[in-house]
C-alpha positions in Angstrom: -99.7 -166.2 64.0 -101.8 -165.4 67.5 -102.5 -162.3 68.5 -102.1 -161.1 72.0 -105.5 -160.4 73.2 -104.6 -160.1 77.1 -106.8 -156.6 78.2 -106.5 -154.5 81.0 -108.6 -152.0 83.0 -107.7 -149.4 85.1 -107.3 -150.8 88.1 -104.8 -153.6 86.7 -102.9 -150.7 85.2 -102.6 -149.1 88.6 -101.5 -152.7 89.8 -99.1 -153.1 87.4 -97.2 -149.8 88.0 -97.8 -149.8 91.9 -99.8 -146.7 91.6 -103.1 -145.8 93.2 -106.1 -145.4 91.0 -106.4 -141.7 91.5 -102.7 -141.3 90.2 -103.5 -143.5 87.1 -106.5 -141.7 86.1 -104.2 -138.0 86.3 -101.6 -139.9 84.0 -104.3 -140.8 81.7 -105.5 -137.2 81.6 -102.0 -135.5 81.6 -100.3 -137.6 79.3 -100.8 -137.4 75.7 -98.9 -140.5 75.0 -101.1 -142.7 77.1 -103.1 -145.4 74.8 -106.5 -144.9 73.8 -108.7 -147.5 75.4 -109.9 -150.2 72.7 -113.4 -150.0 74.3 -115.7 -148.5 77.1 -117.8 -150.8 78.8 -120.3 -150.2 82.0 -117.4 -151.1 84.0 -114.8 -148.6 82.5 -112.3 -148.4 80.1 -109.9 -151.3 78.4 -106.9 -151.2 77.1 -105.0 -154.4 75.2 -102.1 -155.1 77.6 -99.9 -155.1 74.6 -100.5 -151.4 74.3 -100.3 -150.5 77.7 -96.5 -152.8 78.5 -95.4 -150.3 75.2 -96.0 -147.3 76.5 -94.8 -148.1 80.2 -91.2 -149.1 78.0 -91.6 -146.0 76.1 -91.8 -143.8 79.2 -89.4 -145.7 81.1 -92.3 -146.6 83.5 -91.2 -150.2 85.3 -93.7 -152.6 85.9 -94.0 -153.0 90.3 -92.2 -156.0 91.4 -94.8 -158.8 91.9 -95.4 -159.9 95.3 -93.3 -163.1 96.8 -95.0 -166.2 96.1 -95.4 -168.3 99.2 -94.7 -171.8 99.1 
């Protein structure tokens, strides 16, 4: 069994939700159900993508639609 080790920083979370970084930090501070980071590095906090995706499902936050691919 392979464990999913995709990681996300605040910028990726903001992008996934289609929100600005400032709004993501507000959510992190105000929502007690927001996942705890797995690490804090010099560049900032890091989360498991699966934790963020599960939080998004639980809270009804749909990911932003990806930009259409140019062909």
